Structures are given as C-alpha cells and as structure tokens.
C-alpha positions, 0 to 999 in steps of 0.5 A: 970485481963488480959488474953491470950491463954494457948497454940497456935492454928492454922487455915488454909484457903484461903484469901477472896479476893486473893483466896491464901492459908492462915495460921493464928496462935494465940500464947500466949503473956505476959501481956501488949503485946496487940494484935500484927499481924506478917507477917511471910512470909516476911524476916525479919518478920514484926509486925503490932500492932492491933490498930486504928492508923494502919488502912488504908482506905479500903471499903471491909475489915479492912486493917492494915498497919505497917506504912512502906508499909506492910499491912494485910487485913481482920482482923476484924473476928479474932479481934472480936473473940479475943475480944468476948472471952476476950483475951487481949494479943496474937501474931497473925502470918499470912503467907501472906497478908490476914487473912483466911476467914474460914466460913465467920464468927468468929465461927471457931476462937472462937472455936479454942480459947476456945479449946486452953484455956484461961489463966488469967494473974497477971496484971490489966486490963484497959478499955477505958471509953467514957465520952461524945458522939462522932459521925461521919456521911457520908450522911445517915450513921452514927456511934456514941459512947456514955457513958455506963458502959459496951459495948453495940451495936445497929445497923441498916441496910437497903438494897434493896434486899428483902432477907436482907431489913431493920434489926436492933438489940441491944445487951448488950455484957456482959455474953457471948452475942458475943458467943451466938448471933454473932459469927456464923453470916457470911459476906454477899454480893449481887451476882451482887457485887460478879460478879463485884469484880471478874471482878476486881480481888477480892473475888477470895476466896469467895464461897457460903460456906464462905459468904451469897450471895443474889440475890433480894429475894433469898439466894443463899448459901446452907442451907440458913441463920443461923439466920433470921437477920444474916446480921445485926448480922454480921455487929455487929460482924464486929463492935466488931472487929473494936472497938477492935482496940481501944487497950482495952475494951470500956465502951460505947454504939456503935450505927451504922446506915448503918456504915461499917469498914471505918466509925467505924475507923473514929469514933475511930479516932474522939474519940482519937482526943478529950482527953476530950471524954475518959479516962483510967479506971482500971477494978474492979472485978465487971467491969471485969464481964461485959466485953465481954468474961468474964468467957467464957470457952470451956464448953460454946460451948455446949450452942451454935448451931454451936459448933460441926460444 
C-alpha cells in the first residue's frame, strides 16, 4: 500500500549555499498525491512536483523548477529520507529557495519521519520496472539502470585526495538498508573547493559540522569519518534521493561510476524517453516487502549508531 506520515514534522537549519535560515515541514498527504514541494515564502505559494522532469541542471545539488522560474535547491537528502522510509505521499513546505542542510546527511530527516510515524493508506502502490539497460556517459563517468526485482545500488568513486581515494560499495536496498547503511553519511568536499565556492558566494552555510571536509590525506571535520567509506555511502544516498524523482519506486539496479546529480537525472530522462525500457507494475505484498523502507518503524532507530544524535 501507499504510505504517508501520521503527523507533521518540522526541521530548522540553514541553506548550505545561501547560509540563510531555512525551515522545512513534512505534512501528511492523501493517496495518489506523491511528493510535492511548496515554497511558502512566496505569495501565492508555489508548488513543485518532486519529479525528474522538474529538475534544472546544477553541478552542486539537485535543483527543482516549477517551469515558470521558481526554484528550490538541495532536495536530494530529504528525498532520500522519504524514499528510504517508504513515504510515497507528502507535502513538503519550505520557507525559502533552499532545503536546510542540517548535519549534511539524511539522518535528521529519517529520525523526524520515524518519530512522526508512518501511516499506511488504502491504495495500491505502483512501481516502475526497468525492462532493459539504459545508460548515460560523460567521459569516464557513467550511470546505468538494468533490470532487477528490487532496487540495488552499485557505486564507485575516485578522488585524488588520499582521505577519499577509490571507494566502491554495492547494496540491496531492501530490509532497511538505507536506514542502517546510508542515512547518516554526510556530504563531502575538498577544502580547496570550499574556498573556491565561498569566493563565488556559495557554501556560505557550510561548516565542518555539516560536511566532511578533506585536504589531501587529512579529514578536517571534528570527529573524523562516521564510516571509513563515508564518501561513497553519501554518493549512494544522493542516488537514492535523485532516483526517487522517478515518481515511484524503481525496480532496477543502478550502477554509478563517478556519477553525480546531473548524470542521474540524465539517466532518468533517458529511461522515460524510451517507452520500451520501462513499465508500470502494481506491487504485490511480496514485492512491497522488498522496497526501500518497507516495514520500517521508530523502533528501528534503536539499531542504528546515530539514533540518539
């Protein structure tokens, strides 16, 4: 069945790039509503469907556009949290042009969703089944979708900084894997990139506490890494959020090599441009049990290292 939140939950923080205060509220929504963002700072308020065809190209984050000039940036972490907890319907109210970065991961959003509670709805859930391989490439980087019976993610990254280097990880996203393996992994960057972004008026809300900042072999953020491979885990978290913009759960294996937000969106555009590459499928109970977030509840937080943070 489809699912929404039992009650509203709010998050307060700052925008990663603007540095401006930002408040986000997740509200329950009826079956069939999907995930919709609402810019409440505008009059009248502007809605932006959380869908692949409302993504505007951006190198630094996932940027949504209503098609008439209103944008909302950095939606990937809250989208990953919603997908990873099995929320299909929600109204996401934001009081500015950027989602709050919080601690740089999806963990605060996941924690809030599970404490608010998940309400099952009396409506069938449909998934998108990938029928044949779809791939996009840019130089050495590529992203690919291939047929699978549930969502799998396989990711590789390569960075010259020794603190990151080469990392790879593969996960079956069923059985709460997002909660256990990915949710608390933070966005990361190099100190030189931070300096360059700030010279250009970006990353004004970034700190060593809401991002993993590295400089060659050194991790500059206090406390170091949450996982030895935190960087590739965060890239997988981003992929979960960006793939959720398909508008329904994906039955596919996603493979990313040095891929980012823009490439994953290009992959979705390539998928939906080919009607023979995908089909809708109404989920059976057995299939629902294999989807990200299936059966997750607040007590599952106790099994995570970050639950009390």
